[in-house]
N, C-alpha and C positions, 0 to 999 in steps of 0.2 A: 479409459484413462488409467494410467499406471499409478502405483502406490509408492514411487520413489520418494525419498526424503529430499526436500528442497530447502535451501537457505536462500533468502532473497533480501536484498537491500532495496528499499522503496523510498524514493525521494519525490515529493510532489512540489512543483514550483508553479503556483498560481500567477497568472499574468492578469492582474486586476488593478483597477483604480478606485473602485467604490468601497472596498473593504480592505482592511489590513490583510496581507497574504497569510499571516499566521493564523487568522481565524479559519481559513480553509484548511490549512495544515493540521490544526487542532482537531477539526472534524474528521479528517482522514485518519489520524491517530486513534480517535474514538472508535472508528469502524474496526480498526485492527484490534483494539482492546476487547471489543465485544465479540470478535470472531472466535475466541477461544484457543487460537493457536499461540505458540510461544513467540514472544517478541521482546525486543529491547530498543527503546527510543534513544537515539543518539543526536548529536548536535546538527548533523547534516542529513541524516536519513534514519529510517527505522528498519531494523533487521528482523525478519520473521523466519520461523521454521515450521514446516508442516509437510503434508503430502503435496505433490504437484497440484492436485485438484484443490486442496484447501487454500494454498497460497494464491493460485490464480483466481479463485472465487473471491478472495479478499481484494485483489487488485481490481477485478471487475466491479465489485461493490463500491469501491472508492470512486472509480470513474463514473459509474451510474449516479452516485450521490452528487458529485460535483456538477454533473450535467443537469440533474433534476432540480438543483437549487440555484441554477442560473450562473454558475461560474463561467465567464465568457471564454476563457482559454487557460490551459495549463500544460505543463510539461511533466511527464512521468519518466523519471530515470530509474531503470531497474538493472540490478546486477543479480544474476541467478547462478547458483551452484547446485547441481543435481548430483546426488549420490545414489547409485543403483543398488548398493548393498549396505547393510548395517546402518 
């Protein structure tokens, strides 16, 4: 894996009827907060910055969490900017 700096906008859209979608979104934000990478929560997505590996590890952790807790369906919208220098 490379060590490029990555900025990513992560938006999770739970498709659920048994819980309010924000409950799932709040859990995803908690995972990002605990990851230790730089982040900024916005009204439509959370922007993170880290190495390629760090950012994709967080994305994988969110997906695994939602699956393990029984979220029946969700959409993950990602926008990724990769910078190979500086």
